[in-house]
C-alpha positions as CSV (number, residue, x, y, z in Angstrom):
1,X,78.3,106.5,104.4
2,X,77.0,102.9,102.0
3,X,78.3,99.3,103.6
4,X,78.8,98.7,100.2
5,X,82.4,99.0,98.8
6,X,83.3,99.1,95.1
7,X,86.6,100.2,94.3
8,X,88.7,100.8,91.5
9,X,90.5,97.7,91.4
10,X,91.2,94.9,94.1
11,X,93.9,93.1,95.3
12,X,93.1,89.5,94.5
13,X,95.1,86.5,93.1
14,X,94.5,83.1,91.4
15,X,95.3,80.0,94.2
16,X,97.8,78.6,92.2
17,X,100.3,82.1,92.6
18,X,101.3,80.7,96.5
19,X,102.5,77.3,94.6
20,X,104.5,79.5,92.2
21,X,105.9,81.8,95.0
22,X,107.2,78.9,97.2
23,X,108.7,77.0,94.2
24,X,110.5,80.2,93.5
25,X,111.7,80.7,96.8
26,X,112.7,77.2,97.4
27,X,114.0,76.5,93.5
28,X,115.1,79.8,92.1
29,X,117.7,82.8,92.3
30,X,115.8,85.1,93.9
31,X,117.4,87.9,91.9
32,X,117.5,87.6,88.3
33,X,116.0,83.9,88.5
34,X,114.6,81.5,86.1
35,X,111.3,82.9,86.3
36,X,112.2,86.3,85.1
37,X,113.7,85.0,81.9
38,X,110.5,82.8,81.3
39,X,108.4,85.5,82.2
40,X,110.3,87.8,79.3
41,X,109.7,85.1,77.1
42,X,106.1,84.7,77.5
43,X,105.1,87.9,77.7
44,X,107.3,88.9,74.3
45,X,105.7,85.9,73.0
46,X,102.0,87.2,74.1
47,X,102.3,91.0,73.0
48,X,104.0,89.6,69.8
49,X,107.6,91.4,69.9
50,X,111.0,89.5,69.6
51,X,112.0,90.5,73.2
52,X,111.2,91.6,76.3
53,X,113.2,93.1,79.4
54,X,111.4,93.0,82.5
55,X,112.1,95.6,85.3
56,X,110.9,96.9,88.6
57,X,108.2,99.4,88.0
58,X,106.6,100.9,84.8
59,X,108.2,104.2,85.2
60,X,111.8,102.8,84.9
61,X,110.3,101.2,81.8
62,X,109.8,104.3,80.2
63,X,112.9,105.7,81.7
64,X,115.1,102.9,80.6
65,X,113.3,103.2,76.6
66,X,114.0,107.1,77.0
67,X,117.3,106.6,77.8
68,X,118.6,103.9,75.7
69,X,116.9,105.7,72.9
70,X,119.5,108.4,73.6
71,X,116.8,111.0,74.1
72,X,119.0,113.2,76.8
73,X,119.0,116.7,75.4
74,X,116.4,115.9,72.8
75,X,112.6,116.7,72.2
76,X,109.9,114.7,72.3
77,X,106.1,114.9,72.0
78,X,103.5,113.4,74.4
79,X,100.2,113.8,76.0
80,X,99.2,116.3,79.0
81,X,96.4,114.0,79.6
82,X,98.2,110.8,81.6
83,X,100.0,109.9,84.8
84,X,103.1,112.2,85.2
85,X,105.8,109.1,85.2
86,X,104.9,109.5,81.0
87,X,106.4,113.1,80.9
88,X,108.4,113.2,83.9
89,X,110.7,110.0,83.0
90,X,111.9,111.7,80.0
91,X,112.5,114.8,81.7
92,X,114.6,112.9,84.7
93,X,117.4,112.2,82.2
94,X,117.6,115.3,80.4
95,X,114.9,115.0,77.3
96,X,112.9,117.9,76.7
97,X,108.7,117.2,76.8
98,X,106.4,118.9,74.6
99,X,102.5,118.1,74.9
100,X,99.7,117.9,72.0
101,X,96.2,117.7,73.0
102,X,93.9,114.5,73.1
103,X,90.9,113.5,71.0
104,X,87.8,114.4,72.4
105,X,86.4,110.8,71.7
106,X,88.7,108.6,73.7
107,X,91.3,110.9,75.7
108,X,93.8,109.5,73.6
109,X,97.0,111.9,72.0
110,X,95.6,113.5,68.9
111,X,97.7,112.0,66.1
112,X,97.4,115.3,64.0
113,X,98.4,117.5,66.3
114,X,101.2,115.3,68.0
115,X,102.6,115.3,64.1
116,X,102.1,119.0,63.7
117,X,104.0,119.8,67.3
118,X,106.8,117.4,66.6
119,X,107.5,118.7,63.1
120,X,107.4,122.4,64.1
121,X,109.8,121.5,67.3
122,X,111.7,119.0,65.8
123,X,110.9,116.1,67.6
124,X,112.7,112.4,68.0
125,X,110.0,110.7,69.6
126,X,106.3,110.7,70.2
127,X,105.2,109.1,73.2
128,X,101.1,108.0,73.0
129,X,99.3,106.8,76.3
130,X,96.7,103.6,75.7
131,X,95.0,105.6,78.1
132,X,92.1,104.0,80.5
133,X,93.4,100.7,78.1
134,X,91.9,102.4,74.8
135,X,94.3,101.4,72.1
136,X,95.7,105.2,70.7
137,X,96.0,105.7,67.0
138,X,99.3,104.9,65.9
139,X,99.0,104.5,62.5
140,X,100.1,108.4,61.2
141,X,102.6,108.6,63.7
142,X,104.7,105.4,62.7
143,X,103.7,106.2,58.8
144,X,105.6,109.9,59.4
145,X,108.5,108.3,60.5
146,X,108.6,109.2,64.0
147,X,110.0,107.3,66.8
148,X,107.2,105.8,68.6
149,X,107.6,104.6,72.4
150,X,104.2,103.0,73.6
151,X,102.8,104.0,77.0
152,X,100.9,100.8,77.6
153,X,100.8,100.9,81.7
154,X,96.7,100.8,81.5
155,X,96.2,98.4,77.9
156,X,97.9,94.9,78.9
157,X,96.2,93.3,75.7
158,X,94.5,95.8,73.9
159,X,94.3,95.0,70.3
160,X,95.2,97.7,67.0
161,X,94.3,96.0,63.6
162,X,95.4,92.4,65.1
163,X,98.1,93.1,66.8
164,X,98.4,93.8,70.6
165,X,99.5,97.5,72.1
166,X,103.3,97.2,72.8
167,X,104.3,95.7,69.7
168,X,103.9,98.8,66.9
169,X,106.2,101.5,67.9
170,X,109.7,100.8,68.5
171,X,109.4,99.7,72.6
172,X,106.3,99.2,74.6
173,X,106.3,99.9,78.6
174,X,104.3,98.2,80.7
175,X,103.3,98.5,84.3
176,X,102.5,95.9,86.7
177,X,101.3,97.7,89.8
178,X,98.4,96.1,91.6
179,X,95.9,98.7,89.5
180,X,96.8,97.6,86.3
181,X,94.7,94.5,84.3
182,X,97.6,92.3,85.5
183,X,100.2,92.4,88.3
184,X,103.0,91.0,90.1
185,X,101.5,91.8,93.7
186,X,103.6,95.0,94.0
187,X,105.5,97.0,91.6
188,X,106.5,95.9,88.4
189,X,107.3,96.9,85.0
190,X,108.5,95.4,81.2
191,X,109.9,96.4,77.9
192,X,109.3,94.9,74.8
193,X,110.9,95.7,71.5
194,X,111.6,94.0,68.3
195,X,114.8,95.8,67.7
196,X,117.8,93.9,69.0
197,X,120.0,96.8,69.5
198,X,117.3,98.3,71.6
199,X,117.1,95.2,73.5
200,X,120.5,94.7,74.5
201,X,120.7,98.3,75.5
202,X,118.2,98.2,78.0
203,X,119.4,94.7,79.6
204,X,122.6,96.6,80.4
205,X,120.7,99.7,81.8
206,X,118.8,97.2,83.7
207,X,121.5,96.1,85.6
208,X,124.0,98.5,86.6
209,X,125.5,98.9,82.6
210,X,126.8,95.2,83.0
211,X,127.8,92.9,80.1
212,X,129.7,90.6,82.4
213,X,129.8,90.0,85.9
214,X,132.3,92.6,86.6
215,X,132.4,94.3,83.0
216,X,130.3,97.7,82.5
217,X,130.0,99.1,79.5
218,X,127.3,101.8,79.9
219,X,126.0,103.9,83.2
220,X,123.1,101.7,84.6
221,X,120.9,101.2,87.2
222,X,119.4,98.5,89.1
223,X,115.7,98.3,87.6
224,X,115.7,94.4,88.3
225,X,112.4,92.7,88.6
226,X,112.5,90.5,91.5
227,X,112.3,86.6,90.7
228,X,109.2,86.2,93.0
229,X,107.2,88.7,91.3
230,X,108.4,87.2,87.9
231,X,106.4,84.0,89.0
232,X,103.6,85.3,90.0
233,X,103.5,87.3,86.5
234,X,103.7,84.2,84.9
235,X,100.3,83.2,86.5
236,X,98.8,86.3,86.1
237,X,99.4,86.4,82.3
238,X,97.7,83.3,81.7
239,X,94.5,85.1,83.0
240,X,95.2,88.1,81.4
241,X,93.1,87.4,78.1
242,X,90.0,85.9,80.3
243,X,90.0,89.0,82.9
244,X,90.0,91.6,79.8
245,X,87.1,90.1,78.2
246,X,85.2,90.3,81.8
247,X,85.9,94.2,81.4
248,X,84.5,94.3,78.1
249,X,81.7,92.5,79.4
250,X,81.3,94.9,82.3
251,X,82.2,98.3,80.0
252,X,79.0,96.6,77.7
253,X,76.8,96.8,80.5
254,X,77.8,100.5,81.5
255,X,77.2,101.6,78.3
256,X,73.5,99.5,78.0
257,X,72.6,101.1,82.0
258,X,74.0,104.9,81.1
259,X,72.7,104.8,77.5
260,X,69.6,106.9,78.0
261,X,71.5,109.5,80.0
262,X,74.0,109.9,77.1
263,X,71.3,110.5,75.0
264,X,70.0,113.2,77.3
265,X,73.2,114.9,76.9
266,X,74.1,114.1,80.6
267,X,76.9,111.8,80.0
268,X,79.5,110.9,77.7
269,X,80.3,107.2,77.3
270,X,83.8,106.1,75.6
271,X,83.9,103.8,72.7
272,X,82.9,100.0,72.9
273,X,85.3,97.6,70.8
274,X,85.2,97.6,67.0
275,X,87.0,95.9,64.4
276,X,90.2,97.7,64.5
277,X,90.5,98.5,68.2
278,X,89.7,96.5,71.1
279,X,90.4,98.1,74.2
280,X,91.5,96.5,77.9
281,X,89.4,98.9,79.9
282,X,91.5,99.5,82.9
283,X,88.8,101.9,84.1
284,X,85.8,102.8,82.2
285,X,85.7,106.7,81.9
286,X,82.2,108.8,81.9
287,X,82.0,112.4,81.0
288,X,79.8,114.3,83.3
289,X,78.8,117.8,82.8
290,X,81.4,120.0,84.6
291,X,79.1,121.4,87.3
292,X,77.5,117.6,87.7
293,X,80.9,116.0,88.0
294,X,81.8,117.1,91.6
295,X,78.9,116.4,93.0
296,X,78.2,112.6,91.4
297,X,81.7,111.5,92.6
298,X,80.9,112.7,95.9
299,X,77.2,111.3,95.9
300,X,78.7,107.4,94.5
301,X,81.2,107.6,97.3
302,X,78.7,108.2,99.7
303,X,76.7,104.9,98.3
304,X,79.8,102.9,98.5
305,X,81.4,103.6,95.3
306,X,85.1,105.0,94.5
307,X,84.8,106.2,90.8
308,X,88.1,108.4,91.3
309,X,89.2,111.2,88.5
310,X,92.0,110.2,86.3
311,X,93.5,112.9,86.2
312,X,92.7,116.2,87.8
313,X,95.1,118.3,86.7
314,X,96.8,118.0,83.4
315,X,100.5,117.7,83.2
316,X,101.0,121.4,81.8
317,X,99.4,122.8,85.1
318,X,101.3,120.5,87.6
319,X,104.0,122.4,89.6
320,X,106.6,120.5,87.8
321,X,105.5,121.6,84.2
322,X,103.1,124.6,84.9
323,X,106.0,127.8,84.6
324,X,107.2,126.6,81.4
325,X,104.2,125.9,79.7
326,X,102.1,128.6,81.4
327,X,100.8,130.4,78.2
328,X,99.8,127.2,76.9
329,X,96.5,125.6,77.1
330,X,95.2,122.2,75.7
331,X,91.5,122.4,76.1
332,X,90.6,118.9,75.3
333,X,92.6,117.5,77.9
334,X,91.7,120.3,79.8
335,X,88.0,119.3,79.4
336,X,88.6,115.8,80.2
337,X,90.1,116.9,83.8
338,X,87.0,118.7,84.6
339,X,84.5,116.2,83.1
340,X,86.0,112.7,83.9
341,X,84.9,110.0,86.3
342,X,86.3,106.9,86.3
343,X,84.0,103.6,87.0
344,X,85.6,100.6,88.3
345,X,85.7,97.5,85.4
346,X,87.4,95.4,87.3
347,X,87.6,91.4,86.7
348,X,86.8,91.2,90.1
349,X,83.3,92.7,90.5
350,X,80.7,90.7,91.9
351,X,77.6,90.1,90.4
352,X,75.2,93.0,90.6
353,X,78.0,95.3,91.1
354,X,78.0,97.2,87.8
355,X,73.8,97.1,88.1
356,X,74.6,98.9,91.4
357,X,76.7,101.4,90.4
358,X,74.2,102.4,87.0
359,X,71.4,102.4,89.3
360,X,73.2,105.1,91.8
361,X,74.1,107.2,88.6
362,X,70.7,107.0,87.1
363,X,69.1,108.0,90.6
364,X,71.5,111.0,90.7
365,X,70.2,112.6,87.8
366,X,66.7,111.4,88.3
367,X,66.5,113.4,91.9
368,X,68.5,116.1,90.2
369,X,71.0,115.8,93.1
370,X,73.1,118.1,91.1
371,X,70.9,120.8,91.7
372,X,71.1,120.4,95.5
373,X,72.8,122.6,97.6
374,X,74.2,119.9,99.9
375,X,75.4,117.6,97.0
376,X,77.3,120.3,95.5
377,X,79.3,121.2,99.1
378,X,79.9,117.6,99.0
379,X,81.3,117.4,95.7
380,X,83.4,120.7,96.6
381,X,85.1,118.6,99.6
382,X,85.2,115.8,97.9
383,X,87.1,116.8,94.5
384,X,89.6,118.9,97.4
385,X,90.5,115.6,98.1
386,X,91.0,114.2,94.9
387,X,93.6,117.3,94.3
């Protein structure tokens, strides 16, 4: 095993975080303090919405949106290729989840398939995911008049036609888990919206349905973000654009270093930024041939590079949904699950890290290790740990 360690994310913070935490501890209310209000205002301004509501994590950001929209007992369409929370938060409140397949090029929900499915089942909402930080195509969904909820958990600062992801649908749900583009040093989340009625309802849902200290208008929960976390988030937000630019620089380095393998048909690479879409690159996903992928993942692991699989089991194959969708197939999502490796692209990578990863990947193919029985066996063991 290599002494080199390149992980998919790093828990690191700017030095000014310590002062912000101490100030909040000494001078602010620890629950719903001034730092929470300021974090909400600045985040809404950054995303380009009128309102933002800080919550305790990204899953409950989705849950609060679904509940506030009145989706309990209603139908929605989302992608089967995402973290389970996108769908499970809806199932938890009693909404009925349906899936539509993704696009081959970027793993985002295919808008044409989503529209077709939504019309067929009479869906109330469509939930695209800006997967791996790549902005999902929303135009057709919005033009068709669907309620669009954006899952922006991996795409803080991504841009679509000059607008930030999270500002185009009726609401956006963000996560600040430590592996995201910005964090609050723990769990945390944010809802963004420009719908005042929705905003006020989410405020109540977040705080036990409260409209005043002892008056409760709806059945809510305690979904609040702690003041200390908000103080950290304020610092992290100031660095987000700079950090995202580093991620895009790293993506370009991967693109250049792996382009030869792509031209040989051994890898497929994700899209680079263009005039319409500017990704935030939470990870850099590459598609290997299915018969090569596991051995490549194991080879990188033994050489100190953690390149996980997001996601090895699409949602319609998860125990939560597999019985209901037993006869369904979403071939593009299934292909991504069989072929994807997610390469580290975060802002804290050290000089030479990208070149090291690229070198190891090229070496794997140059030596044709995907044909080596030892590496095939290591690949089988490695993928078993992923699942």
